[in-house]
C-alpha positions in Angstrom: 107.3 -59.9 42.1 104.2 -61.8 40.7 101.5 -64.1 41.8 102.0 -66.7 39.5 105.8 -66.8 40.4 104.8 -67.2 44.1 102.2 -69.9 43.2 104.8 -71.9 41.1 107.4 -71.7 44.2 104.9 -73.0 46.8 103.7 -75.5 44.0 107.2 -76.9 43.8 107.5 -77.3 47.8 109.7 -74.0 48.6 109.5 -71.8 51.5 108.2 -68.2 50.7 109.7 -65.4 52.6 108.1 -63.0 54.9 107.9 -60.3 52.2 106.5 -63.0 49.6 103.6 -63.7 52.1 102.9 -59.9 53.0 102.8 -59.3 49.1 100.2 -62.1 48.6 98.0 -61.0 51.5 98.1 -57.3 50.8 97.4 -57.5 47.2 94.6 -59.9 47.6 93.0 -57.7 50.4 93.3 -54.8 48.0 91.5 -56.8 45.3 95.0 -56.4 43.2 95.5 -60.3 43.2 92.4 -62.2 41.7 90.3 -65.2 43.4 91.6 -67.6 40.9 95.3 -66.6 41.6 94.7 -66.7 45.4 92.9 -70.1 45.3 95.7 -71.7 43.3 98.3 -70.4 45.9 95.8 -71.8 48.8 95.8 -75.6 47.2 99.5 -75.5 46.7 100.0 -74.4 50.4 97.4 -77.1 51.4 99.0 -79.9 49.5 102.7 -78.6 50.0 102.6 -77.3 53.7 103.8 -74.2 55.3 106.6 -73.9 57.4 106.3 -72.3 61.1 107.7 -69.1 59.6 105.5 -69.0 56.8 102.4 -69.7 59.3 103.8 -66.7 61.9 104.2 -64.3 58.7 100.8 -65.1 57.5 99.3 -64.4 60.8 100.9 -61.4 61.3 99.7 -60.1 57.8 96.4 -61.0 58.2 96.3 -59.2 61.8 97.7 -56.4 60.5 95.3 -56.3 57.3 92.8 -54.3 59.5 92.6 -52.5 63.0 94.3 -54.1 65.7 92.5 -52.7 69.0 94.0 -51.5 72.2 91.9 -51.1 75.1 94.3 -48.6 77.4 91.6 -47.1 78.8 90.4 -50.3 80.9 93.0 -50.7 83.6 92.4 -54.5 84.0 94.4 -57.4 82.0 92.4 -58.3 78.9 91.8 -62.1 78.2 89.9 -63.9 75.9 89.1 -67.5 75.2 88.6 -69.3 71.8 87.2 -72.7 71.2 87.6 -74.5 67.8 83.9 -75.7 67.9 81.9 -78.1 69.0 78.4 -79.3 69.8 76.5 -78.2 72.9 79.8 -76.1 73.4 78.1 -72.6 75.1 81.0 -72.2 77.5 81.5 -68.4 76.4 78.3 -67.7 78.0 79.4 -68.6 81.3 83.0 -68.0 81.5 83.4 -64.4 80.2 80.9 -63.3 82.9 82.5 -65.2 85.7 86.0 -64.0 84.5 84.8 -60.6 84.5 83.4 -60.8 88.0 86.6 -61.5 89.0 88.8 -58.8 87.8 89.4 -59.6 84.3 88.3 -57.6 81.0 86.8 -59.9 78.5 86.9 -58.6 74.9 85.3 -61.2 73.2 84.6 -61.5 69.3 83.0 -64.6 68.6 81.4 -66.4 65.4 78.2 -68.2 64.0 77.4 -71.9 63.6 79.8 -73.4 61.4 79.0 -76.9 59.8 77.5 -79.1 62.4 79.1 -76.9 65.2 76.8 -74.4 67.1 78.0 -70.4 67.4 78.2 -68.1 70.1 76.7 -65.2 68.5 73.5 -67.3 67.6 73.1 -68.3 71.3 73.3 -64.8 72.2 70.7 -63.6 69.7 68.4 -66.1 70.9 67.9 -63.5 73.9 65.3 -61.0 72.5 66.9 -57.9 71.6 70.6 -59.0 72.0 72.5 -57.1 69.7 75.9 -58.7 68.6 76.9 -56.1 65.5 78.1 -53.2 67.9 80.8 -50.7 66.5 84.2 -50.7 67.7 83.4 -47.4 69.5 80.5 -49.4 71.2 82.7 -52.4 71.8 85.4 -50.2 73.8 82.5 -48.3 75.6 81.0 -51.6 76.7 84.5 -52.8 77.8 84.9 -50.0 80.3 81.3 -49.9 81.4 81.1 -53.6 82.7 84.4 -55.5 81.8 82.9 -57.6 79.0 81.5 -57.4 75.7 80.3 -60.2 73.1 80.1 -59.2 69.4 80.6 -60.4 65.9 83.8 -59.8 63.9 83.4 -56.4 62.4 84.9 -55.2 59.0 87.4 -53.5 60.6 89.1 -56.6 62.1 91.4 -58.8 59.8 89.4 -58.3 56.7 91.9 -60.5 54.7 90.6 -63.4 57.0 87.0 -62.4 55.8 88.1 -62.7 52.3 90.3 -65.7 52.5 87.9 -67.9 54.5 85.2 -67.4 52.2 87.7 -68.5 49.2 88.9 -71.4 51.7 85.2 -72.8 52.0 84.7 -72.8 48.3 88.3 -74.6 47.3 88.1 -77.3 50.1 91.1 -75.8 52.0 89.5 -75.2 55.2 90.8 -78.3 57.3 94.7 -77.5 57.0 96.4 -76.5 60.3 98.2 -73.4 59.5 95.3 -71.7 57.5 93.3 -72.6 60.7 95.7 -71.1 62.9 96.1 -67.9 60.8 92.2 -67.6 60.7 91.6 -67.9 64.5 95.0 -66.1 65.7 94.6 -63.0 63.2 91.1 -62.4 64.7 92.3 -62.8 68.4 95.3 -60.9 68.2 93.6 -58.0 67.1 91.2 -57.7 69.9 93.5 -56.2 71.8 94.0 -58.8 74.5 97.0 -59.5 77.1 96.2 -63.4 77.0 94.3 -66.1 75.5 93.2 -69.4 76.6 92.6 -71.8 73.7 90.0 -74.7 74.1 90.9 -76.9 71.0 88.1 -79.8 70.5 89.0 -83.6 69.8 86.9 -86.3 68.8 84.2 -87.3 66.5 82.4 -83.9 66.9 85.3 -81.9 66.3 86.9 -80.5 63.5 90.0 -82.3 64.4 88.8 -85.5 65.4 92.2 -87.1 66.0 93.8 -86.2 69.1 97.4 -85.8 67.5 96.0 -83.2 64.9 94.4 -81.3 67.7 97.5 -81.1 69.9 99.6 -79.9 66.9 97.1 -77.1 66.0 97.1 -76.0 69.9 100.9 -75.9 69.9 101.1 -74.2 66.8 98.3 -71.3 67.9 100.0 -71.2 71.2 103.5 -70.6 69.6 102.1 -67.8 67.4 100.4 -66.1 70.0 103.5 -66.2 72.2 105.5 -65.2 69.4 103.4 -61.9 69.5 104.1 -61.5 73.1 100.8 -62.8 74.5 100.1 -65.4 77.4 98.5 -68.3 75.8 97.3 -71.5 77.4 95.8 -74.5 75.5 93.5 -77.0 76.6 92.7 -80.3 74.5 89.2 -81.2 75.5 86.7 -84.0 74.5 84.2 -83.9 72.0 83.2 -87.3 71.7 80.0 -86.5 73.1 78.1 -83.2 73.3 78.9 -80.8 75.9 76.2 -80.7 78.5 72.8 -82.0 78.3 71.2 -79.3 75.9 72.0 -78.9 72.0 70.3 -75.8 70.2 70.6 -72.2 70.5 67.8 -71.0 72.9 68.1 -74.4 75.1 72.0 -74.0 75.4 71.7 -70.2 76.2 69.2 -71.9 79.1 71.9 -74.0 80.3 74.5 -71.7 80.6 71.9 -69.2 82.3 71.4 -72.3 85.0 75.2 -72.7 85.4 75.5 -69.0 86.1 72.6 -69.3 88.4 74.5 -71.9 90.8 74.0 -75.4 88.9 77.8 -76.8 88.8 77.3 -80.4 87.9 78.2 -82.1 84.9 81.0 -81.9 82.2 79.7 -78.4 81.0 80.0 -76.9 84.5 83.3 -78.6 85.0 84.6 -77.4 81.5 83.5 -73.6 82.6 85.1 -73.5 85.9 88.4 -75.1 84.3 88.4 -72.6 81.3 87.6 -69.4 83.6 90.2 -70.3 86.0 92.6 -70.5 83.4 91.7 -66.9 82.1 92.4 -65.6 85.8 95.8 -67.4 85.9 96.4 -66.2 81.9 95.5 -62.6 83.2 97.7 -62.6 86.3 94.8 -61.9 88.6 96.1 -65.1 91.0 98.9 -67.4 90.1 97.5 -70.5 92.1 95.2 -72.5 90.3 93.1 -73.9 93.3 92.5 -70.3 94.3 91.4 -69.4 90.5 89.1 -72.2 90.6 87.7 -71.1 93.9 87.3 -67.7 92.8 85.4 -68.6 89.7 82.9 -70.9 91.7 82.7 -68.2 94.4 81.6 -65.5 91.7 79.2 -68.1 90.3 77.6 -69.1 93.9 77.4 -65.5 95.0 75.5 -64.2 91.7 78.0 -61.8 91.1 78.9 -63.6 87.4 74.9 -63.7 86.6 74.9 -59.8 87.6 77.8 -59.2 84.9 75.7 -61.3 82.5 72.9 -59.4 83.2 74.5 -56.0 82.9 76.1 -57.2 79.7 72.7 -58.3 78.1 71.0 -54.9 79.1 73.9 -52.7 77.6 73.8 -54.5 74.4 70.1 -54.1 74.1 69.0 -57.5 75.3 66.3 -58.4 77.6 67.8 -58.9 81.1 64.6 -60.4 82.5 66.0 -63.8 81.1 68.4 -63.9 84.0 65.6 -64.5 85.9 63.0 -66.1 84.0 64.2 -68.6 81.4 60.8 -68.5 79.7 61.7 -65.4 78.0 63.8 -67.3 75.6 62.2 -68.7 72.5 60.5 -72.1 72.8 59.5 -74.8 70.3 55.9 -75.3 70.0 56.4 -79.3 70.0 58.4 -81.9 71.9 58.8 -85.6 71.7 60.9 -88.1 73.9 62.8 -90.5 71.7 63.3 -93.8 73.7 66.0 -96.5 73.6 65.2 -99.6 71.1 67.2 -101.8 73.3 68.7 -102.3 76.9 72.7 -101.5 77.1 75.2 -99.0 78.2 75.9 -95.9 75.8 79.4 -96.6 74.3 79.4 -94.3 71.8 77.7 -90.8 70.1 77.8 -89.7 66.7 78.3 -86.3 68.1 78.5 -84.4 64.7 75.4 -86.0 63.8 73.6 -84.8 66.6 74.8 -81.3 65.8 73.5 -81.9 62.2 69.9 -83.0 63.4 69.6 -79.7 65.2 70.7 -77.9 62.0 68.6 -79.9 59.7 65.4 -79.3 61.8 65.7 -75.5 61.6 68.3 -74.9 64.4 70.9 -73.8 62.1 71.8 -72.4 58.5 72.8 -73.9 55.5 73.5 -70.7 53.6 74.1 -67.4 55.2 70.8 -66.0 54.6 68.7 -68.6 56.4 66.7 -68.2 59.6 67.4 -69.6 62.5 64.4 -71.2 64.6 66.1 -70.4 68.0 63.5 -72.7 69.7 64.6 -76.0 68.0 67.1 -78.2 70.2 67.7 -81.6 72.0 68.0 -82.6 75.4 70.3 -85.6 76.1 68.8 -88.0 78.7 71.8 -90.4 78.1 75.5 -89.8 77.8 78.3 -91.8 77.4 78.6 -94.7 80.0 75.2 -94.5 81.3 72.9 -97.3 81.3 69.9 -97.4 79.8 66.7 -99.7 79.4 64.6 -100.7 76.4 61.9 -97.9 76.3 63.8 -95.6 78.4 64.4 -91.8 77.5 67.4 -91.4 75.1 66.7 -87.5 73.9 63.8 -85.6 74.3 63.5 -83.2 71.2 61.9 -79.8 70.9 60.8 -78.7 67.4 58.3 -77.0 65.1 58.5 -79.2 62.1 56.2 -82.2 62.7 56.5 -83.6 59.6 60.3 -84.5 60.2 59.7 -86.3 63.3 59.8 -89.8 62.1 63.1 -88.9 60.4 64.9 -87.2 63.1 63.6 -89.9 65.7 65.6 -92.6 63.3 68.6 -90.4 63.0 68.6 -89.8 66.7 68.5 -93.5 67.6 71.1 -94.5 64.9 73.4 -92.0 66.6 73.4 -93.9 69.7 75.7 -96.9 70.1 74.6 -99.2 72.6 76.4 -102.3 74.3 76.4 -104.7 76.7 79.6 -103.8 78.5 80.1 -100.1 80.2 82.9 -98.2 78.3 85.9 -97.0 80.1 85.4 -93.2 81.3 87.5 -90.8 79.3 88.9 -87.4 80.5 87.2 -84.2 79.6 90.5 -82.4 79.9 93.3 -84.4 77.9 95.9 -82.2 78.0 96.9 -78.4 79.0 99.7 -76.7 77.2 
């Protein structure tokens, strides 16, 4: 078997066998197949498509390219959540502790900011001292001690995905459903979970902007997970505006802690309640949706979820005082309120642009080695459907680079569309699979 034969086969639109997929992934992981040949195969797959059987084989080979964890030492159902990426999406910081407070173990391996979207690890590392680079032994120990651990991908987990993702990024083959599914599910299935809740974003702030594309991705990932014996639920959720009121690292961590402190109004809290409730259902802790929602709400209102987060922070070397004093978080030195240039209803927000503004002002990375200014962020006074008067606040910006204020002010105003008529309200949760 030769790589060039498999490149030719896929180039001609033919389906590869499981053994042929295995040959490619194992050879590439062991550095026996060079980047240029794997890049050619990726592009052939991108252009010609992969069948369901090929996608399943790709997931399983990437999954077993490294260590597949087990957590038999934790006598609780193990459930995680994965979001496909959004602006203002800090739900992991709330739903992980809330679900753990209700009897679910949460082994969560998260990522960093990608393109215009924020990353869970960056938000956690805004907490002074918080360490996300735990070893697998520390990860297992954390899970046993407090029922939740929040870390980044280690070198042992799905090493084929790390190599392939870097190559996809360089060859313009990232936005392809089978490759996205394989990347996400190989990592999640390696965590040692019994079940998974998927939050698949759709809209102008999502990687999958069209609803039908998001639905197909969710169905594909759910099918793959179930074929591997896991319980999987998928939610298609709106990303036509930032989730919650804050966008940025430390400021989103602030909003998540405020939610854990009992502030349960707004779209962010609503999505947290729903996702965490689905984690209880997937874990078999309860079988009734209303009871699951009530248990999560009670865990937050009683302070049990915040206490679980406090213990997690302390065990991962972070400063637990942040749970009581939000001023422990990094703060920007400057602030400026950007006002509306005209009167009208907010009928549209360029959500991806809001994410890019935060990134470009220092709140994200363009290169892996770039340092993040954790204090940079935006507070959204106006969201979709709100009526604003000329001169009223749209967004308050928190920043350290004064030289870019005029540019960013113009970009924020341009990201908002105001019309004379109020737009129809859109559901936050569009479908549950």
